[in-house]
C-alpha positions as a Markdown table, in Angstrom:
| # | Residue | x | y | z |
|---|---|---|---|---|
| 1 | Met | -7.0 | -98.4 | 61.0 |
| 2 | Pro | -7.0 | -101.5 | 58.6 |
| 3 | Ser | -4.9 | -104.3 | 60.1 |
| 4 | Arg | -4.3 | -105.8 | 56.8 |
| 5 | Thr | -0.7 | -104.5 | 55.2 |
| 6 | Gly | -1.8 | -103.5 | 51.6 |
| 7 | Gly | -1.6 | -100.4 | 50.4 |
| 8 | Trp | -0.1 | -99.3 | 53.5 |
| 9 | Arg | 3.8 | -98.2 | 54.1 |
| 10 | Thr | 6.1 | -98.0 | 57.4 |
| 11 | Asp | 7.7 | -94.5 | 58.3 |
| 12 | Pro | 9.9 | -94.5 | 60.9 |
| 13 | Glu | 9.6 | -90.8 | 60.3 |
| 14 | Ile | 6.4 | -89.5 | 61.4 |
| 15 | Gly | 6.5 | -89.6 | 65.4 |
| 16 | Glu | 4.2 | -90.8 | 68.0 |
| 17 | Ala | 0.7 | -89.8 | 66.5 |
| 18 | Ala | 1.2 | -92.7 | 64.2 |
| 19 | Ser | -0.1 | -95.9 | 65.0 |
| 20 | Thr | 1.5 | -99.2 | 65.3 |
| 21 | Thr | 1.4 | -102.8 | 64.1 |
| 22 | Gly | 1.9 | -106.1 | 66.4 |
| 23 | Gly | 5.6 | -105.8 | 65.3 |
| 24 | Gly | 5.9 | -102.3 | 66.5 |
| 25 | Leu | 6.2 | -101.0 | 62.5 |
| 26 | Arg | 4.5 | -97.1 | 62.5 |
| 27 | Val | 2.2 | -97.0 | 59.4 |
| 28 | Val | 0.8 | -94.7 | 57.8 |
| 29 | Lys | -1.6 | -94.6 | 54.3 |
| 30 | Asp | 0.4 | -93.8 | 51.5 |
| 31 | Thr | -2.6 | -91.1 | 50.6 |
| 32 | Leu | -4.8 | -89.3 | 53.2 |
| 33 | His | -8.0 | -87.7 | 51.3 |
| 34 | Val | -8.8 | -84.3 | 53.8 |
| 35 | Leu | -11.9 | -83.0 | 53.8 |
| 36 | Leu | -11.0 | -79.2 | 54.7 |
| 37 | Val | -14.5 | -77.1 | 55.6 |
| 38 | Glu | -13.3 | -73.2 | 55.6 |
| 39 | Asp | -15.4 | -70.3 | 54.5 |
| 40 | Glu | -11.7 | -67.8 | 54.9 |
| 41 | Pro | -10.4 | -68.2 | 51.4 |
| 42 | Gly | -6.4 | -67.2 | 53.0 |
| 43 | Asp | -6.7 | -70.0 | 55.8 |
| 44 | Ala | -7.9 | -72.5 | 53.4 |
| 45 | Arg | -5.0 | -71.5 | 51.3 |
| 46 | Leu | -2.5 | -71.7 | 53.7 |
| 47 | Val | -4.0 | -75.3 | 55.2 |
| 48 | Glu | -3.6 | -76.6 | 51.5 |
| 49 | Tyr | -0.4 | -75.0 | 50.9 |
| 50 | Ala | 0.8 | -76.8 | 54.0 |
| 51 | Leu | -0.8 | -80.0 | 53.1 |
| 52 | Arg | 1.4 | -80.1 | 49.3 |
| 53 | Met | 4.2 | -79.7 | 51.1 |
| 54 | Ser | 4.2 | -83.1 | 52.8 |
| 55 | Ser | 5.4 | -85.9 | 50.4 |
| 56 | Ala | 4.8 | -88.8 | 52.9 |
| 57 | Pro | 1.9 | -89.1 | 53.0 |
| 58 | Val | 0.1 | -87.3 | 50.1 |
| 59 | Phe | -3.0 | -85.1 | 51.2 |
| 60 | Val | -5.6 | -85.2 | 48.5 |
| 61 | Val | -7.8 | -82.1 | 49.8 |
| 62 | Arg | -11.7 | -81.3 | 48.8 |
| 63 | His | -12.0 | -77.5 | 50.2 |
| 64 | Val | -15.9 | -76.6 | 50.9 |
| 65 | Thr | -17.1 | -73.2 | 52.3 |
| 66 | Thr | -20.3 | -75.1 | 54.4 |
| 67 | Leu | -21.1 | -77.6 | 56.7 |
| 68 | Ala | -23.8 | -78.5 | 54.5 |
| 69 | Ala | -21.1 | -79.0 | 51.7 |
| 70 | Ala | -19.3 | -80.9 | 54.2 |
| 71 | Ile | -21.9 | -83.0 | 54.7 |
| 72 | Ala | -23.1 | -83.6 | 51.7 |
| 73 | His | -20.0 | -84.5 | 50.3 |
| 74 | Ile | -19.6 | -87.7 | 53.3 |
| 75 | Asn | -23.4 | -88.2 | 52.3 |
| 76 | Gly | -22.1 | -88.9 | 48.7 |
| 77 | Gly | -19.7 | -91.5 | 49.3 |
| 78 | Glu | -16.4 | -90.0 | 48.6 |
| 79 | Thr | -13.4 | -91.2 | 50.2 |
| 80 | Val | -12.5 | -88.8 | 53.6 |
| 81 | Asp | -9.8 | -90.4 | 55.9 |
| 82 | Val | -10.3 | -87.0 | 57.8 |
| 83 | Val | -11.8 | -83.4 | 58.3 |
| 84 | Leu | -10.5 | -80.1 | 58.9 |
| 85 | Leu | -13.6 | -78.2 | 60.2 |
| 86 | Asp | -13.7 | -74.3 | 61.2 |
| 87 | Leu | -16.1 | -73.5 | 63.9 |
| 88 | Ser | -17.4 | -70.2 | 61.8 |
| 89 | Leu | -19.1 | -71.1 | 58.9 |
| 90 | Pro | -21.6 | -69.4 | 57.4 |
| 91 | Asp | -24.6 | -71.9 | 58.3 |
| 92 | Ser | -23.0 | -73.2 | 61.2 |
| 93 | Thr | -20.7 | -72.0 | 64.4 |
| 94 | Gly | -19.6 | -73.0 | 67.7 |
| 95 | Ile | -19.4 | -76.6 | 69.4 |
| 96 | Ala | -22.8 | -77.4 | 67.8 |
| 97 | Thr | -20.5 | -77.6 | 64.1 |
| 98 | Val | -18.4 | -80.4 | 65.6 |
| 99 | Ser | -21.4 | -82.6 | 67.0 |
| 100 | Arg | -23.3 | -82.0 | 63.6 |
| 101 | Met | -20.6 | -83.0 | 61.6 |
| 102 | Gln | -19.6 | -86.0 | 64.3 |
| 103 | Glu | -23.2 | -87.5 | 63.9 |
| 104 | Ala | -22.6 | -87.4 | 59.7 |
| 105 | Ala | -19.3 | -88.6 | 59.8 |
| 106 | Ser | -19.0 | -90.8 | 63.7 |
| 107 | Arg | -15.8 | -93.2 | 62.6 |
| 108 | Thr | -14.1 | -90.2 | 60.9 |
| 109 | Pro | -11.8 | -88.0 | 62.7 |
| 110 | Ile | -11.9 | -84.6 | 62.8 |
| 111 | Val | -9.8 | -81.5 | 63.9 |
| 112 | Ile | -11.2 | -78.3 | 64.6 |
| 113 | Met | -9.4 | -75.0 | 63.3 |
| 114 | Thr | -9.9 | -72.1 | 65.6 |
| 115 | Gly | -9.1 | -68.9 | 66.3 |
| 116 | Met | -8.9 | -69.0 | 70.1 |
| 117 | Asp | -5.9 | -70.1 | 72.0 |
| 118 | Asp | -8.0 | -71.3 | 74.9 |
| 119 | Pro | -7.5 | -74.7 | 76.6 |
| 120 | Arg | -11.5 | -75.0 | 77.7 |
| 121 | Phe | -12.8 | -74.5 | 74.7 |
| 122 | Ala | -10.3 | -76.9 | 73.0 |
| 123 | Ser | -11.7 | -79.6 | 75.7 |
| 124 | Tyr | -15.2 | -79.3 | 75.0 |
| 125 | Ala | -14.5 | -79.2 | 70.9 |
| 126 | Leu | -12.5 | -82.9 | 71.8 |
| 127 | Glu | -15.8 | -84.1 | 74.3 |
| 128 | Ala | -18.0 | -83.2 | 71.5 |
| 129 | Gly | -16.4 | -85.6 | 69.6 |
| 130 | Ala | -13.1 | -83.9 | 67.4 |
| 131 | Gln | -10.1 | -85.6 | 67.8 |
| 132 | Asp | -7.6 | -82.7 | 68.0 |
| 133 | Tyr | -7.6 | -78.7 | 67.2 |
| 134 | Leu | -5.5 | -76.4 | 65.7 |
| 135 | Ile | -5.3 | -72.6 | 66.2 |
| 136 | Lys | -5.0 | -70.6 | 63.3 |
| 137 | Ser | -2.1 | -68.2 | 64.4 |
| 138 | Asp | -0.2 | -70.9 | 64.5 |
| 139 | Asp | 2.4 | -72.0 | 61.3 |
| 140 | Pro | 0.2 | -74.9 | 59.4 |
| 141 | Glu | 3.1 | -76.0 | 57.6 |
| 142 | Arg | 4.9 | -77.3 | 60.9 |
| 143 | Thr | 1.2 | -78.1 | 62.8 |
| 144 | Val | -1.4 | -79.3 | 60.3 |
| 145 | Gly | 0.5 | -82.7 | 59.3 |
| 146 | Arg | 1.0 | -83.8 | 62.5 |
| 147 | Ala | -2.5 | -83.2 | 63.9 |
| 148 | Ile | -4.2 | -85.1 | 61.2 |
| 149 | Arg | -1.8 | -88.4 | 62.1 |
| 150 | Tyr | -2.3 | -87.8 | 65.3 |
| 151 | Ala | -6.2 | -87.0 | 65.3 |
| 152 | Ile | -6.0 | -90.6 | 62.5 |
| 153 | Thr | -4.5 | -92.3 | 65.1 |
| 154 | Arg | -6.9 | -91.5 | 68.0 |
| 155 | Met | -9.6 | -92.2 | 66.3 |
| 156 | Ala | -8.5 | -95.6 | 65.4 |
| 157 | Gly | -7.9 | -96.2 | 68.9 |
| 158 | Gln | -11.2 | -95.2 | 69.8 |
| 159 | Leu | -12.9 | -97.2 | 67.3 |
| 160 | Glu | -10.8 | -100.0 | 68.8 |
| 161 | Arg | -12.1 | -99.9 | 72.0 |
| 162 | Gln | -15.3 | -99.2 | 71.1 |
| 163 | Ala | -15.1 | -103.3 | 69.2 |
| 164 | Leu | -13.7 | -104.3 | 72.0 |
| 165 | Leu | -16.3 | -103.1 | 74.3 |
| 166 | Glu | -18.6 | -104.1 | 71.9 |
| 167 | Arg | -17.3 | -107.6 | 71.8 |
| 168 | Ile | -16.8 | -107.7 | 75.8 |
| 169 | Ala | -20.7 | -107.0 | 75.6 |
| 170 | Glu | -21.7 | -110.0 | 73.3 |
| 171 | Gln | -19.8 | -112.3 | 74.9 |
| 172 | Gln | -21.3 | -111.4 | 78.8 |
| 173 | Arg | -24.5 | -111.6 | 77.0 |
| 174 | His | -23.8 | -114.9 | 75.5 |
| 175 | Leu | -22.5 | -115.8 | 79.0 |
| 176 | Val | -25.6 | -114.6 | 80.7 |
| 177 | Glu | -27.3 | -116.8 | 78.0 |
| 178 | Glu | -25.1 | -120.0 | 79.2 |
| 179 | Val | -25.4 | -119.3 | 82.7 |
| 180 | Asn | -29.1 | -119.5 | 82.8 |
| 181 | Ala | -29.3 | -122.7 | 80.6 |
| 182 | Ala | -27.2 | -124.0 | 82.9 |
| 183 | Arg | -29.2 | -122.8 | 85.8 |
| 184 | Ala | -32.4 | -124.2 | 84.0 |
| 185 | Met | -30.1 | -127.8 | 84.0 |
| 186 | Gln | -29.4 | -127.7 | 87.4 |
| 187 | Phe | -33.0 | -126.9 | 88.9 |
| 188 | Asp | -33.9 | -129.9 | 86.8 |
| 189 | Leu | -31.7 | -132.2 | 88.8 |
| 190 | Leu | -33.6 | -131.5 | 92.0 |
| 191 | Pro | -36.6 | -133.5 | 93.2 |
| 192 | Arg | -39.8 | -132.7 | 91.3 |
| 193 | Pro | -42.9 | -132.6 | 93.7 |
| 194 | Glu | -45.1 | -133.9 | 90.8 |
| 195 | Arg | -42.9 | -136.9 | 90.7 |
| 196 | Leu | -42.7 | -137.2 | 94.5 |
| 197 | Asp | -45.7 | -136.3 | 96.5 |
| 198 | Glu | -47.6 | -139.5 | 96.1 |
| 199 | Arg | -44.9 | -141.8 | 96.9 |
| 200 | Leu | -44.1 | -139.8 | 100.5 |
| 201 | Ala | -47.4 | -139.3 | 101.1 |
| 202 | Lys | -47.6 | -143.3 | 101.1 |
| 203 | Leu | -44.5 | -143.1 | 103.3 |
| 204 | Gly | -46.1 | -140.1 | 105.8 |
| 205 | Ile | -43.2 | -137.9 | 104.9 |
| 206 | Glu | -43.1 | -134.4 | 103.9 |
| 207 | Val | -40.4 | -132.7 | 102.6 |
| 208 | Glu | -39.8 | -128.7 | 102.3 |
| 209 | Ser | -36.9 | -127.3 | 100.9 |
| 210 | Phe | -34.8 | -123.9 | 99.6 |
| 211 | Phe | -32.3 | -123.5 | 97.0 |
| 212 | Glu | -30.1 | -121.0 | 95.7 |
| 213 | Pro | -26.4 | -120.8 | 94.2 |
| 214 | Ser | -25.0 | -117.8 | 95.3 |
| 215 | Ser | -23.7 | -117.4 | 91.2 |
| 216 | Gly | -26.8 | -118.4 | 89.1 |
| 217 | Ile | -25.5 | -121.8 | 89.4 |
| 218 | Gly | -23.7 | -123.2 | 91.9 |
| 219 | Gly | -21.9 | -126.3 | 93.9 |
| 220 | Asp | -24.7 | -127.3 | 96.0 |
| 221 | Leu | -27.7 | -129.8 | 95.4 |
| 222 | Trp | -30.1 | -132.1 | 97.3 |
| 223 | Gly | -32.0 | -135.5 | 95.7 |
| 224 | Cys | -34.1 | -138.3 | 96.8 |
| 225 | Leu | -33.6 | -142.1 | 95.9 |
| 226 | Asp | -36.6 | -144.4 | 95.7 |
| 227 | Cys | -35.7 | -147.2 | 97.4 |
| 228 | Gly | -39.5 | -149.0 | 97.4 |
| 229 | Gly | -41.2 | -150.2 | 99.7 |
| 230 | Pro | -40.9 | -148.6 | 103.3 |
| 231 | Arg | -37.8 | -146.9 | 103.0 |
| 232 | Met | -37.1 | -143.9 | 100.7 |
| 233 | Ser | -33.5 | -142.1 | 100.8 |
| 234 | Phe | -32.1 | -138.7 | 100.6 |
| 235 | Tyr | -28.6 | -136.9 | 100.2 |
| 236 | Cys | -27.5 | -133.1 | 100.3 |
| 237 | Phe | -24.0 | -132.5 | 98.9 |
| 238 | Asp | -21.5 | -129.2 | 98.5 |
| 239 | Phe | -18.5 | -128.8 | 96.4 |
| 240 | Thr | -15.8 | -127.0 | 96.5 |
| 241 | Gly | -16.1 | -123.4 | 94.6 |
| 242 | His | -18.9 | -121.2 | 92.9 |
| 243 | Gly | -20.1 | -121.2 | 89.4 |
| 244 | Ile | -19.5 | -122.7 | 86.4 |
| 245 | Gly | -16.6 | -125.0 | 88.1 |
| 246 | Ala | -18.7 | -126.1 | 90.8 |
| 247 | Ala | -21.8 | -126.6 | 88.5 |
| 248 | Leu | -20.0 | -129.0 | 86.5 |
| 249 | Asn | -19.0 | -131.3 | 89.2 |
| 250 | Val | -22.6 | -131.3 | 90.5 |
| 251 | Phe | -23.5 | -132.7 | 87.3 |
| 252 | Arg | -20.8 | -135.2 | 87.5 |
| 253 | Leu | -21.7 | -136.3 | 90.9 |
| 254 | His | -25.5 | -136.5 | 89.8 |
| 255 | Ala | -24.8 | -139.1 | 87.2 |
| 256 | Leu | -22.4 | -140.8 | 89.2 |
| 257 | Ile | -25.4 | -141.2 | 92.0 |
| 258 | Ser | -27.7 | -142.7 | 88.8 |
| 259 | Asp | -25.2 | -144.8 | 87.6 |
| 260 | His | -24.0 | -146.4 | 90.9 |
| 261 | Trp | -27.2 | -146.4 | 93.0 |
| 262 | Asp | -28.4 | -149.4 | 94.7 |
| 263 | Pro | -30.8 | -149.5 | 97.0 |
| 264 | Arg | -29.5 | -152.6 | 98.9 |
| 265 | Arg | -26.4 | -151.2 | 99.6 |
| 266 | Gln | -25.7 | -149.1 | 102.9 |
| 267 | Pro | -25.2 | -145.5 | 102.7 |
| 268 | Gly | -21.5 | -145.7 | 104.0 |
| 269 | Glu | -21.2 | -148.6 | 100.7 |
| 270 | Met | -22.1 | -146.0 | 98.1 |
| 271 | Leu | -20.3 | -142.7 | 99.6 |
| 272 | Thr | -16.7 | -144.9 | 99.2 |
| 273 | Thr | -18.5 | -145.7 | 95.8 |
| 274 | Leu | -18.7 | -142.2 | 94.6 |
| 275 | Ser | -15.3 | -141.1 | 96.3 |
| 276 | Gly | -13.8 | -143.5 | 94.2 |
| 277 | Ala | -15.4 | -142.6 | 91.1 |
| 278 | Leu | -15.0 | -138.7 | 91.5 |
| 279 | Lys | -11.2 | -139.0 | 93.1 |
| 280 | Ser | -10.2 | -139.2 | 88.7 |
| 281 | Leu | -12.3 | -136.7 | 87.8 |
| 282 | Leu | -11.7 | -134.3 | 89.8 |
| 283 | Gly | -8.8 | -131.3 | 89.6 |
| 284 | Arg | -6.4 | -130.8 | 92.3 |
| 285 | Gly | -7.7 | -129.3 | 95.6 |
| 286 | Gln | -11.4 | -130.2 | 94.2 |
| 287 | Phe | -13.8 | -132.2 | 96.5 |
| 288 | Ala | -17.3 | -132.9 | 97.9 |
| 289 | Thr | -19.4 | -133.2 | 101.1 |
| 290 | Met | -22.4 | -135.5 | 101.5 |
| 291 | Phe | -24.8 | -136.4 | 103.8 |
| 292 | Leu | -26.8 | -139.6 | 102.5 |
| 293 | Cys | -29.2 | -141.4 | 104.7 |
| 294 | Thr | -32.0 | -143.6 | 104.4 |
| 295 | Ile | -35.4 | -143.6 | 106.5 |
| 296 | Asp | -37.6 | -147.1 | 106.4 |
| 297 | Val | -41.0 | -146.1 | 108.0 |
| 298 | Glu | -41.6 | -149.6 | 108.8 |
| 299 | Ala | -39.0 | -150.0 | 111.0 |
| 300 | Gly | -39.4 | -146.5 | 112.3 |
| 301 | Glu | -35.4 | -145.8 | 111.7 |
| 302 | Ile | -33.1 | -144.4 | 110.1 |
| 303 | Glu | -29.2 | -145.1 | 108.8 |
| 304 | Trp | -26.9 | -142.5 | 107.1 |
| 305 | Ala | -23.2 | -141.9 | 106.4 |
| 306 | Ser | -21.6 | -138.6 | 105.8 |
| 307 | Ala | -18.4 | -137.4 | 103.9 |
| 308 | Gly | -17.6 | -134.2 | 106.0 |
| 309 | Ala | -21.1 | -132.5 | 105.6 |
| 310 | Pro | -22.2 | -130.2 | 107.8 |
| 311 | Ala | -24.0 | -131.6 | 110.8 |
| 312 | Pro | -27.3 | -132.3 | 110.4 |
| 313 | Val | -30.1 | -131.5 | 112.9 |
| 314 | Ile | -32.5 | -134.7 | 114.1 |
| 315 | Met | -35.8 | -133.0 | 116.2 |
| 316 | Gln | -38.9 | -134.6 | 118.0 |
| 317 | Gly | -40.6 | -132.3 | 119.9 |
| 318 | Glu | -38.9 | -129.4 | 121.4 |
| 319 | Glu | -36.0 | -131.6 | 121.5 |
| 320 | Tyr | -33.2 | -131.2 | 119.0 |
| 321 | Arg | -29.2 | -132.8 | 118.5 |
| 322 | Phe | -26.7 | -132.4 | 115.5 |
| 323 | Leu | -25.7 | -136.0 | 113.9 |
| 324 | Asp | -21.9 | -136.9 | 113.4 |
| 325 | Ala | -21.2 | -136.3 | 110.3 |
| 326 | Ser | -17.8 | -136.4 | 110.2 |
| 327 | Gly | -16.1 | -138.3 | 107.3 |
| 328 | Ile | -13.2 | -137.9 | 104.3 |
| 329 | Pro | -14.9 | -135.5 | 101.3 |
| 330 | Leu | -15.7 | -137.3 | 98.4 |
| 331 | Gly | -13.1 | -137.3 | 95.9 |
| 332 | Leu | -10.1 | -136.7 | 98.5 |
| 333 | Ser | -9.7 | -140.2 | 98.0 |
| 334 | Lys | -10.1 | -143.7 | 95.9 |
| 335 | Ser | -11.4 | -146.2 | 98.3 |
| 336 | Pro | -12.4 | -144.4 | 101.8 |
| 337 | Ser | -14.2 | -146.0 | 104.5 |
| 338 | Tyr | -17.9 | -144.4 | 106.5 |
| 339 | Arg | -19.1 | -145.6 | 109.7 |
| 340 | Glu | -22.8 | -146.3 | 109.2 |
| 341 | His | -25.1 | -144.7 | 111.9 |
| 342 | Arg | -28.6 | -145.9 | 112.9 |
| 343 | Glu | -31.3 | -144.8 | 115.1 |
| 344 | Ala | -34.8 | -144.5 | 115.6 |
| 345 | Phe | -37.0 | -142.2 | 113.4 |
| 346 | Pro | -40.9 | -142.2 | 114.6 |
| 347 | Pro | -43.5 | -140.2 | 113.3 |
| 348 | Asp | -43.0 | -136.8 | 114.7 |
| 349 | Ala | -39.5 | -136.7 | 114.0 |
| 350 | Ser | -37.9 | -134.4 | 111.7 |
| 351 | Leu | -34.0 | -134.2 | 110.0 |
| 352 | Phe | -32.9 | -130.7 | 108.8 |
| 353 | Met | -29.8 | -131.0 | 106.3 |
| 354 | Tyr | -27.8 | -128.1 | 104.8 |
| 355 | Ser | -25.1 | -126.2 | 103.3 |
| 356 | Asp | -22.8 | -124.8 | 105.3 |
| 357 | Ala | -23.6 | -121.5 | 103.7 |
| 358 | Ile | -25.6 | -120.6 | 107.1 |
| 359 | Thr | -23.1 | -121.8 | 109.8 |
| 360 | Asp | -20.5 | -120.2 | 108.1 |
| 361 | Ser | -21.8 | -116.8 | 107.3 |
| 362 | Pro | -20.7 | -113.9 | 109.8 |
| 363 | Thr | -23.0 | -112.5 | 112.2 |
| 364 | Glu | -23.2 | -108.6 | 112.8 |
| 365 | Gly | -20.6 | -108.7 | 115.1 |
| 366 | Asp | -18.5 | -110.9 | 112.6 |
| 367 | Ala | -18.6 | -113.8 | 114.7 |
| 368 | Leu | -19.4 | -117.1 | 112.3 |
| 369 | Phe | -23.0 | -118.1 | 113.0 |
| 370 | Gly | -22.1 | -121.5 | 113.6 |
| 371 | Glu | -23.8 | -124.5 | 114.9 |
| 372 | Ala | -24.6 | -122.7 | 117.9 |
| 373 | Gly | -26.4 | -119.7 | 116.0 |
| 374 | Leu | -28.1 | -122.5 | 113.9 |
| 375 | Gly | -29.3 | -124.9 | 117.3 |
| 376 | Ser | -30.4 | -121.7 | 119.2 |
| 377 | Ala | -32.0 | -120.5 | 116.3 |
| 378 | Ile | -33.9 | -124.2 | 116.0 |
| 379 | Gln | -34.7 | -124.1 | 119.6 |
| 380 | Gly | -36.4 | -121.4 | 119.5 |
| 381 | Leu | -38.5 | -122.3 | 116.2 |
| 382 | Leu | -39.7 | -125.5 | 118.0 |
| 383 | Arg | -40.6 | -124.2 | 121.6 |
| 384 | Ser | -42.4 | -121.2 | 119.4 |
| 385 | His | -44.4 | -123.1 | 116.7 |
| 386 | Gly | -43.7 | -126.8 | 118.0 |
| 387 | Glu | -42.1 | -127.7 | 114.6 |
| 388 | Leu | -39.4 | -126.1 | 111.9 |
| 389 | Arg | -40.5 | -124.4 | 108.6 |
| 390 | Val | -37.4 | -124.1 | 106.1 |
| 391 | Glu | -38.8 | -120.4 | 105.6 |
| 392 | Ser | -39.5 | -119.7 | 109.3 |
| 393 | Leu | -36.1 | -121.1 | 110.1 |
| 394 | Leu | -34.3 | -119.1 | 107.0 |
| 395 | Asp | -36.1 | -115.8 | 108.1 |
| 396 | Glu | -34.5 | -116.2 | 111.1 |
| 397 | Val | -30.8 | -116.9 | 110.4 |
| 398 | Cys | -31.3 | -113.9 | 107.9 |
| 399 | Arg | -32.4 | -111.8 | 110.6 |
| 400 | Gln | -29.1 | -112.4 | 112.2 |
| 401 | Val | -26.4 | -112.8 | 109.9 |
| 402 | Gln | -24.5 | -110.8 | 107.3 |
| 403 | Thr | -27.0 | -111.0 | 103.6 |
| 404 | Pro | -26.7 | -111.6 | 101.2 |
| 405 | Phe | -25.3 | -114.9 | 101.6 |
| 406 | Glu | -21.9 | -115.7 | 100.0 |
| 407 | Asp | -21.9 | -119.4 | 99.2 |
| 408 | Asp | -24.4 | -121.6 | 97.6 |
| 409 | Leu | -27.8 | -122.1 | 100.4 |
| 410 | Thr | -29.6 | -125.4 | 100.2 |
| 411 | Ala | -32.0 | -125.8 | 103.5 |
| 412 | Val | -34.3 | -129.4 | 103.3 |
| 413 | Cys | -36.3 | -130.7 | 106.3 |
| 414 | Ile | -37.6 | -133.8 | 106.0 |
| 415 | Lys | -40.4 | -134.8 | 108.4 |
| 416 | Arg | -42.4 | -137.8 | 109.4 |
| 417 | Leu | -46.0 | -137.0 | 109.9 |
| 418 | Lys | -47.8 | -138.4 | 113.1 |
| 419 | Gly | -49.6 | -141.4 | 112.8 |
| 420 | Glu | -48.5 | -141.6 | 109.1 |
| 421 | Gly | -46.1 | -145.0 | 107.2 |
């Protein structure tokens, strides 16, 4: 029923069948136009008499004797607030009559009139599109007005629910479009091979990666920063949370890295700067873990610092070792200090960075996969293949843990090629 109040009146007498406004007042139109579809003259007169006895609201009745005439009346643009429909007409009988009328007037409430006092039949009629039904043997003066008001209210509720579902569906479509756009933007933040392959080839470095947010967009990201000369830096970070909120924080930190990056600074200094900048931007309980390293192919070294990230793995030959990745996550302190690490990183050495989606995933026995499971999978691949390939490692992880992953998944393997650099 319309939400505006012009042309409407309040009526406390009409019972539970009436609709309500936000202020709790029950409302009906002053005049209701009724289309009576009945071929029995006696039944039609009883209904018309019952409706004439009503003073609030006033019923204006238009009587036709066939379904075709009723549909023509509606198609002619005449005002119809409710249809009283007999199911035994010369040109239509049974439940099909309701369906045909409902097709012609999908937004108009229908009250069927039947001589059968059968609850199952009434249920079929309601499923076909009627809002209420009347038994012809009942007193029409007592029942018909109430049935009309109830039918109008019920139809209004149905239309309101339909409109709400349509709005929700439209909002979901917009949300999907926005998430897809944000996903494309987030993937654009990742290193692009066409920009890096030539530079990495000169340094004798090979990078293999996998990146997939659990909710279309998420709080993970990895990247690389060219330090010039024989040096290249790599990072991997992971924000708390999932979805849009975490993705917004990803854009924040990526922008901060671009603004504050200085290749002359050590990794720990950079993490301190980034943590201080994030502190004023993040909400309560939000933070990011991050691993930042710089590979110097001339010196044959890697230096790194970590802000509580999952411990990366350094490998050479069939040997592997988890690095010390302890440290205060970014955004929890304005001026944290981070320990600087440095060690040899000769040709044929590899570094594996990853998000905790791998180690925090439960196995089939519900125990966490953990560093023990990851280390075992890495060792098996090194012994069987002589090297670590991200695709092979993830296949092995997926074989042992419950999938799909519940968290954003990032996996990056950085390898110095033999005899290069």
